[in-house]
C-alpha atoms as a printed R data frame, in Angstrom:
    type eleno elety resid chain resno       x       y      z
1   ATOM     1    CA   MET     A     1 -16.535 -26.853 -5.912
2   ATOM     2    CA   LYS     A     2 -17.991 -30.839 -5.336
3   ATOM     3    CA   ILE     A     3 -17.082 -33.978 -3.635
4   ATOM     4    CA   VAL     A     4 -14.992 -36.104 -6.281
5   ATOM     5    CA   ASP     A     5 -15.126 -39.635 -4.253
6   ATOM     6    CA   ILE     A     6 -15.955 -40.936 -0.923
7   ATOM     7    CA   VAL     A     7 -13.844 -44.197 -0.267
8   ATOM     8    CA   GLU     A     8 -13.952 -46.669  2.773
9   ATOM     9    CA   SER     A     9 -11.724 -49.482  3.938
10  ATOM    10    CA   THR     A    10 -12.928 -51.586  7.170
11  ATOM    11    CA   ARG     A    11 -10.241 -51.843  9.745
12  ATOM    12    CA   PRO     A    12  -8.959 -53.989 12.407
13  ATOM    13    CA   ILE     A    13  -8.581 -52.700 16.010
14  ATOM    14    CA   LYS     A    14  -8.607 -55.992 17.201
15  ATOM    15    CA   SER     A    15  -7.244 -56.366 21.394
16  ATOM    16    CA   ASP     A    16  -7.388 -59.188 23.691
17  ATOM    17    CA   ILE     A    17  -8.837 -56.820 26.331
18  ATOM    18    CA   ARG     A    18 -12.232 -57.199 27.425
19  ATOM    19    CA   ASN     A    19 -15.062 -54.911 29.221
20  ATOM    20    CA   ALA     A    20 -17.835 -56.482 31.063
21  ATOM    21    CA   TYR     A    21 -19.955 -56.915 28.364
22  ATOM    22    CA   ILE     A    22 -17.428 -57.690 24.802
23  ATOM    23    CA   ASP     A    23 -13.779 -58.368 24.250
24  ATOM    24    CA   PHE     A    24 -12.233 -57.044 21.256
25  ATOM    25    CA   SER     A    25 -10.870 -59.952 19.690
26  ATOM    26    CA   LYS     A    26 -12.764 -59.526 16.421
27  ATOM    27    CA   MET     A    27 -13.222 -55.349 16.675
28  ATOM    28    CA   THR     A    28 -12.786 -53.292 13.409
29  ATOM    29    CA   LEU     A    29 -13.875 -49.779 12.293
30  ATOM    30    CA   SER     A    30 -14.724 -48.105  9.180
31  ATOM    31    CA   LEU     A    31 -11.987 -45.568  7.630
32  ATOM    32    CA   VAL     A    32 -13.588 -42.836  5.543
33  ATOM    33    CA   ALA     A    33 -11.617 -40.367  3.026
34  ATOM    34    CA   VAL     A    34 -13.995 -37.542  1.460
35  ATOM    35    CA   VAL     A    35 -12.148 -36.462 -1.910
36  ATOM    36    CA   THR     A    36 -13.047 -33.141 -2.818
37  ATOM    37    CA   ASP     A    37 -11.835 -30.872 -6.021
38  ATOM    38    CA   VAL     A    38 -11.026 -28.306 -4.215
39  ATOM    39    CA   ILE     A    39  -6.708 -27.762 -4.678
40  ATOM    40    CA   ARG     A    40  -4.550 -26.701 -1.947
41  ATOM    41    CA   ASP     A    41  -0.610 -26.852 -2.249
42  ATOM    42    CA   GLY     A    42  -0.963 -28.318 -5.458
43  ATOM    43    CA   LYS     A    43  -3.065 -31.443 -4.112
44  ATOM    44    CA   PRO     A    44  -7.121 -31.979 -3.756
45  ATOM    45    CA   VAL     A    45  -8.469 -31.152 -0.171
46  ATOM    46    CA   ILE     A    46  -9.369 -34.717  1.316
47  ATOM    47    CA   GLY     A    47 -11.249 -35.106  4.631
48  ATOM    48    CA   TYR     A    48 -10.829 -38.119  6.736
49  ATOM    49    CA   GLY     A    49 -13.056 -39.972  9.083
50  ATOM    50    CA   PHE     A    50 -13.386 -43.081 11.455
51  ATOM    51    CA   ASN     A    51 -15.509 -44.302 13.620
52  ATOM    52    CA   SER     A    52 -15.121 -44.997 17.287
53  ATOM    53    CA   ASN     A    53 -14.342 -48.199 19.237
54  ATOM    54    CA   GLY     A    54 -16.965 -49.996 20.644
55  ATOM    55    CA   ARG     A    55 -19.133 -50.729 17.261
56  ATOM    56    CA   TYR     A    56 -17.716 -52.215 14.305
57  ATOM    57    CA   GLY     A    57 -17.068 -50.804 11.052
58  ATOM    58    CA   GLN     A    58 -19.895 -49.845  8.496
59  ATOM    59    CA   GLY     A    59 -18.558 -50.184  5.088
60  ATOM    60    CA   ALA     A    60 -21.610 -51.899  3.696
61  ATOM    61    CA   LEU     A    61 -24.266 -49.588  4.944
62  ATOM    62    CA   MET     A    62 -22.096 -46.798  3.578
63  ATOM    63    CA   ARG     A    63 -21.377 -47.998 -0.216
64  ATOM    64    CA   ASP     A    64 -25.038 -49.334 -0.324
65  ATOM    65    CA   ARG     A    65 -27.070 -46.287  0.531
66  ATOM    66    CA   PHE     A    66 -24.714 -43.019  1.935
67  ATOM    67    CA   ILE     A    67 -22.193 -42.738 -0.348
68  ATOM    68    CA   PRO     A    68 -24.218 -43.093 -3.646
69  ATOM    69    CA   ARG     A    69 -26.502 -40.478 -2.195
70  ATOM    70    CA   VAL     A    70 -24.201 -37.911 -1.887
71  ATOM    71    CA   LEU     A    71 -22.252 -38.763 -5.109
72  ATOM    72    CA   GLU     A    72 -25.256 -38.891 -7.030
73  ATOM    73    CA   ALA     A    73 -26.515 -35.353 -6.015
74  ATOM    74    CA   ASP     A    74 -25.994 -32.328 -7.953
75  ATOM    75    CA   PRO     A    75 -23.088 -30.583 -6.090
76  ATOM    76    CA   ALA     A    76 -24.513 -27.016 -6.237
77  ATOM    77    CA   SER     A    77 -26.995 -28.381 -3.432
78  ATOM    78    CA   LEU     A    78 -24.151 -29.559 -1.138
79  ATOM    79    CA   VAL     A    79 -22.494 -26.156 -0.582
80  ATOM    80    CA   ASP     A    80 -22.991 -23.388  1.198
81  ATOM    81    CA   ASP     A    81 -24.601 -20.191  0.693
82  ATOM    82    CA   THR     A    82 -21.721 -18.639 -0.208
83  ATOM    83    CA   GLY     A    83 -20.781 -21.328 -2.395
84  ATOM    84    CA   ASP     A    84 -17.048 -21.132 -1.324
85  ATOM    85    CA   ASN     A    85 -17.303 -24.114  0.870
86  ATOM    86    CA   LEU     A    86 -19.444 -27.506  1.551
87  ATOM    87    CA   CYS     A    87 -22.340 -27.478  3.600
88  ATOM    88    CA   PRO     A    88 -21.938 -30.016  6.339
89  ATOM    89    CA   HIS     A    89 -25.899 -29.823  6.962
90  ATOM    90    CA   LYS     A    90 -27.002 -30.250  3.519
91  ATOM    91    CA   ILE     A    91 -24.500 -33.098  2.994
92  ATOM    92    CA   TRP     A    92 -25.892 -34.758  6.265
93  ATOM    93    CA   ALA     A    93 -29.603 -34.115  4.913
94  ATOM    94    CA   ARG     A    94 -28.784 -35.652  1.711
95  ATOM    95    CA   MET     A    95 -27.297 -39.055  3.483
96  ATOM    96    CA   MET     A    96 -30.780 -39.479  5.370
97  ATOM    97    CA   ILE     A    97 -32.805 -39.111  2.318
98  ATOM    98    CA   ASN     A    98 -35.263 -42.094  2.543
99  ATOM    99    CA   GLU     A    99 -34.165 -42.993  5.624
100 ATOM   100    CA   LYS     A   100 -37.439 -43.490  8.366
101 ATOM   101    CA   PRO     A   101 -37.162 -41.843 11.245
102 ATOM   102    CA   GLY     A   102 -36.132 -44.275 14.342
103 ATOM   103    CA   GLY     A   103 -33.966 -46.822 14.126
104 ATOM   104    CA   HIS     A   104 -31.026 -45.269 15.379
105 ATOM   105    CA   GLY     A   105 -28.975 -48.278 15.406
106 ATOM   106    CA   GLU     A   106 -25.585 -48.576 13.028
107 ATOM   107    CA   ARG     A   107 -26.609 -46.290 10.399
108 ATOM   108    CA   SER     A   108 -25.584 -43.548 12.616
109 ATOM   109    CA   VAL     A   109 -22.370 -45.057 12.932
110 ATOM   110    CA   ALA     A   110 -22.368 -44.867  9.015
111 ATOM   111    CA   VAL     A   111 -23.478 -41.221  8.911
112 ATOM   112    CA   GLY     A   112 -21.105 -40.223 11.640
113 ATOM   113    CA   THR     A   113 -17.822 -41.141 10.033
114 ATOM   114    CA   ILE     A   114 -18.905 -39.873  6.631
115 ATOM   115    CA   ASP     A   115 -19.989 -36.639  8.476
116 ATOM   116    CA   MET     A   116 -16.491 -36.262 10.314
117 ATOM   117    CA   ALA     A   117 -14.574 -36.818  7.064
118 ATOM   118    CA   VAL     A   118 -16.882 -33.651  5.750
119 ATOM   119    CA   TRP     A   119 -16.095 -31.168  9.112
120 ATOM   120    CA   ASP     A   120 -12.790 -32.141  8.480
121 ATOM   121    CA   ALA     A   121 -12.445 -31.012  4.906
122 ATOM   122    CA   VAL     A   122 -14.686 -27.745  5.406
123 ATOM   123    CA   ALA     A   123 -12.107 -26.298  8.084
124 ATOM   124    CA   LYS     A   124  -9.427 -27.443  5.693
125 ATOM   125    CA   ILE     A   125 -11.071 -25.729  2.972
126 ATOM   126    CA   ALA     A   126 -11.463 -22.914  5.358
127 ATOM   127    CA   GLY     A   127  -7.671 -22.932  6.286
128 ATOM   128    CA   LYS     A   128  -8.674 -23.289  9.919
129 ATOM   129    CA   PRO     A   129  -8.537 -25.583 12.939
130 ATOM   130    CA   LEU     A   130 -12.090 -27.591 13.331
131 ATOM   131    CA   HIS     A   131 -12.263 -26.304 16.962
132 ATOM   132    CA   GLN     A   132 -11.884 -22.208 15.555
133 ATOM   133    CA   LEU     A   133 -14.831 -22.662 12.812
134 ATOM   134    CA   LEU     A   134 -16.826 -24.303 15.538
135 ATOM   135    CA   ALA     A   135 -16.513 -21.329 17.940
136 ATOM   136    CA   GLU     A   136 -16.893 -18.951 15.115
137 ATOM   137    CA   ARG     A   137 -19.992 -20.371 13.827
138 ATOM   138    CA   TYR     A   138 -21.718 -22.128 16.612
139 ATOM   139    CA   GLY     A   139 -20.174 -20.920 20.291
140 ATOM   140    CA   ASN     A   140 -20.820 -18.144 22.685
141 ATOM   141    CA   GLY     A   141 -18.872 -15.434 21.079
142 ATOM   142    CA   LYS     A   142 -15.963 -16.210 22.537
143 ATOM   143    CA   PRO     A   143 -12.979 -17.706 20.705
144 ATOM   144    CA   ALA     A   144 -11.869 -21.502 20.700
145 ATOM   145    CA   ASN     A   145  -9.773 -22.552 23.887
146 ATOM   146    CA   PRO     A   146  -7.990 -25.148 22.886
147 ATOM   147    CA   ARG     A   147  -6.682 -26.353 25.875
148 ATOM   148    CA   VAL     A   148  -9.335 -29.490 26.843
149 ATOM   149    CA   PHE     A   149  -9.138 -32.016 30.144
150 ATOM   150    CA   VAL     A   150  -8.769 -35.518 29.102
151 ATOM   151    CA   TYR     A   151  -8.944 -38.582 31.144
152 ATOM   152    CA   ALA     A   152  -6.954 -42.204 30.837
153 ATOM   153    CA   ALA     A   153  -9.432 -44.570 29.733
154 ATOM   154    CA   GLY     A   154  -8.256 -48.174 30.558
155 ATOM   155    CA   GLY     A   155  -7.956 -50.968 33.326
156 ATOM   156    CA   TYR     A   156  -9.831 -53.683 31.245
157 ATOM   157    CA   TYR     A   157 -10.019 -56.933 32.185
158 ATOM   158    CA   TYR     A   158  -7.112 -58.856 30.437
159 ATOM   159    CA   PRO     A   159  -5.847 -62.541 30.330
160 ATOM   160    CA   GLY     A   160  -3.353 -63.256 33.454
161 ATOM   161    CA   LYS     A   161  -3.847 -59.290 34.582
162 ATOM   162    CA   GLY     A   162  -3.893 -59.130 38.508
163 ATOM   163    CA   LEU     A   163  -3.958 -56.038 40.506
164 ATOM   164    CA   ASP     A   164  -0.449 -55.861 39.951
165 ATOM   165    CA   GLY     A   165  -0.841 -55.365 36.526
166 ATOM   166    CA   LEU     A   166  -3.610 -53.005 36.862
167 ATOM   167    CA   LYS     A   167  -2.039 -50.775 39.502
168 ATOM   168    CA   LYS     A   168   1.150 -50.639 37.188
169 ATOM   169    CA   GLU     A   169  -1.108 -49.423 34.361
170 ATOM   170    CA   MET     A   170  -2.852 -46.989 35.885
171 ATOM   171    CA   GLU     A   171   0.535 -45.866 37.487
172 ATOM   172    CA   SER     A   172   1.646 -45.547 33.883
173 ATOM   173    CA   TYR     A   173  -1.065 -43.077 32.775
174 ATOM   174    CA   LEU     A   174  -0.276 -41.069 35.986
175 ATOM   175    CA   ALA     A   175   2.822 -40.688 35.298
176 ATOM   176    CA   ARG     A   176   2.121 -39.404 31.796
177 ATOM   177    CA   GLY     A   177   0.335 -36.273 33.140
178 ATOM   178    CA   TYR     A   178  -3.290 -37.367 33.369
179 ATOM   179    CA   SER     A   179  -5.151 -36.356 36.797
180 ATOM   180    CA   VAL     A   180  -8.213 -39.091 36.145
181 ATOM   181    CA   VAL     A   181  -8.037 -42.573 35.038
182 ATOM   182    CA   LYS     A   182 -10.969 -44.961 34.009
183 ATOM   183    CA   MET     A   183 -11.029 -48.635 35.019
184 ATOM   184    CA   LYS     A   184 -13.857 -51.296 34.165
185 ATOM   185    CA   ILE     A   185 -16.008 -53.163 36.410
186 ATOM   186    CA   GLY     A   186 -18.823 -55.556 36.441
187 ATOM   187    CA   GLY     A   187 -16.574 -58.694 34.770
188 ATOM   188    CA   ALA     A   188 -15.329 -59.755 38.249
189 ATOM   189    CA   THR     A   189 -17.488 -60.296 41.121
190 ATOM   190    CA   LEU     A   190 -17.909 -57.452 43.363
191 ATOM   191    CA   ALA     A   191 -15.788 -58.444 45.876
192 ATOM   192    CA   ASP     A   192 -12.893 -58.731 43.359
193 ATOM   193    CA   ASP     A   193 -13.694 -55.024 41.688
194 ATOM   194    CA   CYS     A   194 -13.903 -53.501 44.847
195 ATOM   195    CA   GLU     A   195 -10.543 -55.226 46.120
196 ATOM   196    CA   ARG     A   196  -9.328 -53.567 42.105
197 ATOM   197    CA   ILE     A   197 -10.829 -50.126 42.909
198 ATOM   198    CA   GLU     A   198  -8.779 -49.746 46.773
199 ATOM   199    CA   SER     A   199  -6.000 -50.852 44.886
200 ATOM   200    CA   VAL     A   200  -5.859 -48.131 42.371
201 ATOM   201    CA   LEU     A   201  -7.420 -45.701 44.776
202 ATOM   202    CA   LYS     A   202  -3.980 -46.360 46.885
203 ATOM   203    CA   ILE     A   203  -2.061 -45.099 44.181
204 ATOM   204    CA   LEU     A   204  -3.621 -41.528 43.805
205 ATOM   205    CA   GLY     A   205  -2.127 -38.214 44.824
206 ATOM   206    CA   PRO     A   206  -3.643 -35.350 45.736
207 ATOM   207    CA   GLY     A   207  -5.891 -33.988 42.984
208 ATOM   208    CA   GLN     A   208  -5.892 -37.501 40.956
209 ATOM   209    CA   GLN     A   209  -9.130 -39.546 40.719
210 ATOM   210    CA   LEU     A   210 -10.907 -42.633 39.427
211 ATOM   211    CA   ALA     A   211 -13.805 -43.365 36.989
212 ATOM   212    CA   VAL     A   212 -15.578 -46.889 36.821
213 ATOM   213    CA   ASP     A   213 -17.331 -48.277 33.574
214 ATOM   214    CA   ALA     A   214 -19.723 -51.008 33.979
215 ATOM   215    CA   ASN     A   215 -20.476 -50.554 30.247
216 ATOM   216    CA   GLY     A   216 -23.855 -51.196 30.640
217 ATOM   217    CA   ARG     A   217 -23.886 -54.790 32.354
218 ATOM   218    CA   PHE     A   218 -25.911 -54.685 35.492
219 ATOM   219    CA   ASP     A   219 -29.818 -55.310 35.659
220 ATOM   220    CA   LEU     A   220 -31.205 -52.934 38.676
221 ATOM   221    CA   LYS     A   221 -30.124 -55.343 41.850
222 ATOM   222    CA   THR     A   222 -26.862 -55.260 40.333
223 ATOM   223    CA   ALA     A   223 -26.711 -51.795 39.971
224 ATOM   224    CA   ILE     A   224 -28.019 -50.618 43.062
225 ATOM   225    CA   ASP     A   225 -25.800 -53.468 45.063
226 ATOM   226    CA   TYR     A   226 -22.923 -51.917 42.998
227 ATOM   227    CA   GLY     A   227 -24.214 -48.318 43.947
228 ATOM   228    CA   ARG     A   228 -24.051 -48.767 47.604
229 ATOM   229    CA   ALA     A   229 -20.991 -50.684 47.509
230 ATOM   230    CA   LEU     A   230 -19.012 -47.784 45.509
231 ATOM   231    CA   SER     A   231 -20.831 -45.340 47.942
232 ATOM   232    CA   GLN     A   232 -17.797 -45.809 50.123
233 ATOM   233    CA   TYR     A   233 -14.980 -44.120 47.481
234 ATOM   234    CA   PRO     A   234 -14.499 -41.042 46.658
235 ATOM   235    CA   LEU     A   235 -15.047 -41.704 42.617
236 ATOM   236    CA   PHE     A   236 -15.003 -39.757 39.787
237 ATOM   237    CA   TRP     A   237 -17.867 -40.937 38.300
238 ATOM   238    CA   TYR     A   238 -19.690 -44.477 38.588
239 ATOM   239    CA   GLU     A   239 -20.716 -44.883 34.466
240 ATOM   240    CA   GLU     A   240 -23.005 -46.827 32.612
241 ATOM   241    CA   ALA     A   241 -23.910 -49.328 35.411
242 ATOM   242    CA   GLY     A   242 -27.309 -50.587 33.454
243 ATOM   243    CA   ASP     A   243 -28.196 -50.937 29.493
244 ATOM   244    CA   PRO     A   244 -28.075 -47.681 28.156
245 ATOM   245    CA   LEU     A   245 -31.601 -47.616 27.113
246 ATOM   246    CA   ASP     A   246 -33.221 -48.331 30.386
247 ATOM   247    CA   TYR     A   247 -33.888 -44.842 31.806
248 ATOM   248    CA   GLU     A   248 -35.949 -46.158 34.794
249 ATOM   249    CA   LEU     A   249 -32.859 -48.331 36.035
250 ATOM   250    CA   GLN     A   250 -30.987 -44.926 35.465
251 ATOM   251    CA   ALA     A   251 -33.205 -42.552 37.405
252 ATOM   252    CA   LYS     A   252 -33.536 -45.320 40.410
253 ATOM   253    CA   LEU     A   253 -30.001 -46.053 40.672
254 ATOM   254    CA   GLY     A   254 -29.699 -42.152 41.249
255 ATOM   255    CA   GLU     A   255 -31.925 -42.351 44.067
256 ATOM   256    CA   VAL     A   256 -29.532 -44.833 45.912
257 ATOM   257    CA   TYR     A   257 -26.741 -43.620 44.586
258 ATOM   258    CA   GLN     A   258 -25.281 -39.814 45.293
259 ATOM   259    CA   GLY     A   259 -22.042 -39.646 43.230
260 ATOM   260    CA   PRO     A   260 -21.262 -38.325 39.840
261 ATOM   261    CA   MET     A   261 -22.739 -41.202 37.619
262 ATOM   262    CA   ALA     A   262 -22.076 -40.832 33.612
263 ATOM   263    CA   THR     A   263 -23.961 -42.413 30.312
264 ATOM   264    CA   GLY     A   264 -24.876 -41.621 27.190
265 ATOM   265    CA   GLU     A   265 -22.046 -42.801 24.855
266 ATOM   266    CA   ASN     A   266 -24.677 -45.982 23.468
267 ATOM   267    CA   LEU     A   267 -27.151 -43.329 22.603
268 ATOM   268    CA   PHE     A   268 -26.926 -42.706 18.891
269 ATOM   269    CA   SER     A   269 -29.417 -39.436 18.668
270 ATOM   270    CA   MET     A   270 -30.967 -36.764 19.640
271 ATOM   271    CA   GLN     A   271 -34.648 -38.036 20.527
272 ATOM   272    CA   ASP     A   272 -32.363 -40.737 22.581
273 ATOM   273    CA   ALA     A   273 -30.447 -37.978 24.316
274 ATOM   274    CA   ARG     A   274 -33.640 -36.497 25.101
275 ATOM   275    CA   ASN     A   275 -35.254 -39.544 26.243
276 ATOM   276    CA   LEU     A   276 -32.175 -39.467 29.035
277 ATOM   277    CA   ILE     A   277 -32.669 -36.235 30.168
278 ATOM   278    CA   ARG     A   278 -36.572 -36.745 30.472
279 ATOM   279    CA   HIS     A   279 -36.564 -39.688 32.366
280 ATOM   280    CA   GLY     A   280 -32.990 -41.561 33.140
281 ATOM   281    CA   GLY     A   281 -32.731 -38.898 36.428
282 ATOM   282    CA   MET     A   282 -29.414 -37.638 35.310
283 ATOM   283    CA   ARG     A   283 -28.450 -34.350 37.316
284 ATOM   284    CA   PRO     A   284 -27.065 -31.562 35.853
285 ATOM   285    CA   ASP     A   285 -25.406 -30.520 38.733
286 ATOM   286    CA   ARG     A   286 -22.761 -33.514 38.918
287 ATOM   287    CA   ASP     A   287 -23.578 -36.433 36.626
288 ATOM   288    CA   TRP     A   288 -21.987 -36.198 32.980
289 ATOM   289    CA   LEU     A   289 -23.293 -36.872 29.533
290 ATOM   290    CA   GLN     A   290 -21.107 -39.036 26.978
291 ATOM   291    CA   PHE     A   291 -22.132 -38.787 23.529
292 ATOM   292    CA   ASP     A   292 -19.913 -39.588 20.767
293 ATOM   293    CA   CYS     A   293 -20.569 -37.468 17.739
294 ATOM   294    CA   ALA     A   294 -18.734 -40.412 15.632
295 ATOM   295    CA   LEU     A   295 -21.527 -43.235 16.721
296 ATOM   296    CA   SER     A   296 -24.667 -40.840 16.689
297 ATOM   297    CA   TYR     A   297 -25.284 -38.890 13.356
298 ATOM   298    CA   GLY     A   298 -21.813 -37.007 13.615
299 ATOM   299    CA   LEU     A   299 -21.548 -33.461 14.266
300 ATOM   300    CA   VAL     A   300 -24.741 -31.735 12.739
301 ATOM   301    CA   GLU     A   301 -26.459 -33.809 15.089
302 ATOM   302    CA   TYR     A   302 -24.577 -33.471 17.797
303 ATOM   303    CA   LEU     A   303 -25.131 -29.965 17.658
304 ATOM   304    CA   ARG     A   304 -28.785 -30.735 17.977
305 ATOM   305    CA   THR     A   305 -28.352 -32.504 21.023
306 ATOM   306    CA   LEU     A   306 -26.456 -29.489 22.535
307 ATOM   307    CA   ASP     A   307 -29.222 -27.180 21.757
308 ATOM   308    CA   MET     A   308 -31.689 -30.074 23.377
309 ATOM   309    CA   LEU     A   309 -29.864 -29.795 26.893
310 ATOM   310    CA   LYS     A   310 -29.445 -25.932 26.712
311 ATOM   311    CA   GLU     A   311 -33.025 -25.803 26.294
312 ATOM   312    CA   HIS     A   312 -33.440 -28.445 29.262
313 ATOM   313    CA   GLY     A   313 -30.667 -26.410 31.740
314 ATOM   314    CA   TRP     A   314 -27.729 -28.460 30.995
315 ATOM   315    CA   SER     A   315 -24.688 -26.862 30.239
316 ATOM   316    CA   PRO     A   316 -21.900 -28.297 27.317
317 ATOM   317    CA   SER     A   317 -19.334 -28.283 29.857
318 ATOM   318    CA   ARG     A   318 -21.135 -31.352 31.292
319 ATOM   319    CA   CYS     A   319 -20.482 -33.736 28.237
320 ATOM   320    CA   ILE     A   320 -17.360 -35.475 28.012
321 ATOM   321    CA   PRO     A   321 -17.803 -37.777 24.995
322 ATOM   322    CA   HIS     A   322 -16.580 -40.876 24.344
323 ATOM   323    CA   GLY     A   323 -14.420 -42.559 21.700
324 ATOM   324    CA   GLY     A   324 -11.125 -41.172 22.381
325 ATOM   325    CA   HIS     A   325 -10.722 -39.409 18.937
326 ATOM   326    CA   GLN     A   326  -9.353 -36.151 17.960
327 ATOM   327    CA   MET     A   327 -13.024 -35.224 16.672
328 ATOM   328    CA   SER     A   328 -14.402 -34.631 20.210
329 ATOM   329    CA   LEU     A   329 -11.554 -33.155 21.149
330 ATOM   330    CA   ALA     A   330 -12.058 -29.944 18.480
331 ATOM   331    CA   ILE     A   331 -15.644 -30.097 19.470
332 ATOM   332    CA   ALA     A   332 -14.605 -29.613 22.917
333 ATOM   333    CA   ALA     A   333 -12.352 -27.339 22.188
334 ATOM   334    CA   GLY     A   334 -14.702 -25.267 19.784
335 ATOM   335    CA   LEU     A   335 -17.940 -25.839 21.990
336 ATOM   336    CA   GLY     A   336 -17.009 -25.136 25.436
337 ATOM   337    CA   LEU     A   337 -17.532 -29.172 26.118
338 ATOM   338    CA   GLY     A   338 -16.143 -30.462 29.926
339 ATOM   339    CA   GLY     A   339 -13.536 -32.855 28.271
340 ATOM   340    CA   ASN     A   340 -12.794 -36.013 25.958
341 ATOM   341    CA   GLU     A   341 -11.711 -39.837 26.702
342 ATOM   342    CA   SER     A   342  -8.468 -40.819 25.806
343 ATOM   343    CA   TYR     A   343  -6.921 -43.941 25.055
344 ATOM   344    CA   PRO     A   344  -3.037 -43.792 25.790
345 ATOM   345    CA   ASP     A   345  -2.257 -47.534 24.826
346 ATOM   346    CA   LEU     A   346  -5.135 -48.683 22.763
347 ATOM   347    CA   PHE     A   347  -6.867 -48.543 19.328
348 ATOM   348    CA   GLN     A   348  -3.810 -47.120 17.555
349 ATOM   349    CA   PRO     A   349  -3.430 -45.342 15.342
350 ATOM   350    CA   TYR     A   350  -7.169 -44.278 16.012
351 ATOM   351    CA   GLY     A   351  -6.739 -43.167 19.357
352 ATOM   352    CA   GLY     A   352  -4.560 -40.005 20.660
353 ATOM   353    CA   PHE     A   353  -3.335 -36.811 20.183
354 ATOM   354    CA   PRO     A   354  -1.212 -34.901 17.305
355 ATOM   355    CA   ASP     A   355   2.283 -35.616 17.453
356 ATOM   356    CA   GLY     A   356   4.523 -33.880 20.498
357 ATOM   357    CA   VAL     A   357   1.118 -32.764 22.360
358 ATOM   358    CA   LYS     A   358   1.436 -33.879 25.884
359 ATOM   359    CA   VAL     A   359  -0.675 -34.314 28.807
360 ATOM   360    CA   ASP     A   360  -0.065 -31.426 31.364
361 ATOM   361    CA   ASN     A   361  -2.164 -31.621 34.842
362 ATOM   362    CA   GLY     A   362  -4.758 -33.424 32.668
363 ATOM   363    CA   TYR     A   363  -5.092 -31.407 29.909
364 ATOM   364    CA   VAL     A   364  -3.718 -31.135 26.253
365 ATOM   365    CA   THR     A   365  -3.425 -28.024 24.540
366 ATOM   366    CA   LEU     A   366  -4.593 -28.284 20.589
367 ATOM   367    CA   PRO     A   367  -1.940 -27.594 18.280
368 ATOM   368    CA   PRO     A   368  -3.321 -24.719 15.411
369 ATOM   369    CA   LEU     A   369  -3.495 -27.290 12.587
370 ATOM   370    CA   PRO     A   370  -5.993 -26.983  9.788
371 ATOM   371    CA   GLY     A   371  -8.834 -29.504  9.894
372 ATOM   372    CA   ILE     A   372  -9.382 -32.006 12.726
373 ATOM   373    CA   GLY     A   373  -5.761 -32.185 12.763
374 ATOM   374    CA   PHE     A   374  -4.965 -35.511 11.851
375 ATOM   375    CA   GLU     A   375  -2.300 -34.555  9.689
376 ATOM   376    CA   GLY     A   376   0.036 -33.813 12.991
377 ATOM   377    CA   LYS     A   377  -0.379 -37.541 13.533
378 ATOM   378    CA   SER     A   378   2.173 -39.397 11.773
379 ATOM   379    CA   ASP     A   379   1.233 -43.011 12.174
380 ATOM   380    CA   LEU     A   380  -2.509 -41.912 11.738
381 ATOM   381    CA   ILE     A   381  -2.109 -39.747  8.714
382 ATOM   382    CA   ALA     A   382  -0.068 -42.545  6.870
383 ATOM   383    CA   GLU     A   383  -2.912 -44.575  7.271
384 ATOM   384    CA   MET     A   384  -5.351 -42.153  5.963
385 ATOM   385    CA   ARG     A   385  -3.263 -41.060  2.668
386 ATOM   386    CA   ALA     A   386  -2.812 -44.360  1.863
387 ATOM   387    CA   LEU     A   387  -6.263 -45.094  1.450
388 ATOM   388    CA   ALA     A   388  -6.983 -41.573 -0.378
389 ATOM   389    CA   SER     A   389  -4.431 -42.658 -3.154
């Protein structure tokens, strides 16, 4: 058993939308295929992966360092102890040979993308949905729960989009079954953002909530000014007020803002996540952690992060990953996370769910597809198969 090839292609996911920090007009991602010599139904088993939006494709890093290390390794060194499957942990270790600790920047995206494809292949070789395989290997002894909470992320700033456009967008998410919607703040004045928030709150019904996301835009004073203003609203959370590595800002904000806060999507290692828990003032009874495996060295590292959280008294149910991809959905179902982000209308075909999966009162139920389940999403698997061929 061996990996015979790893292929990467950099793809555009450009859009005219913007948040408080960046626009997406030149955004890309890396699409990866891990081709094995295992044959199922007359075809080789292929695992697929891609990185989340907000970070660019990392094809150069993959082709220069991480892919050659895997392909040059002795195939026997990359299989598990049974000899019947690949070992993601050994493959991860091979990718990280000759890499110094620290510097968790773009290389974490490159490794995380390949890692996703490896896990997809491993679950397919095992003939199981990834969420089932994860529950069996790393869960709490209970079967995987395929029913996962999801929220609708949107509310971006867009040329010519006023309050009516914002409300129509949010109404469309609610009509599709979402119970929590999210919008951007920080790209306008505080007064304008409060007006935008109030316009959305007015359309919400019983059991429906609004989250807001500043995308790390604020300094301490502005974060606190927003926090005081937002305290009047019943928000699901106030997300990423300041720079993701400014743990003091996050801690001081928590002294003022008593509602739920969320952050972590731009922390790319267990060590960075641990510093947030140690120094960021995050509260395990109400706050949310958004670490995204596709950006942070993959599931192998995410498992270390979950172990660290447990040691510090955090439940995995306080994790709702960023990114809106099916890998995090599988992790949520298999390891008991609190849910997953979703982009109903953006970053297609990479976001969303398998065909036919509907949101029901804020939840989706994952179908029993082998691997991550990409084969169930017709527009996405067409792109993936074209790459592999």
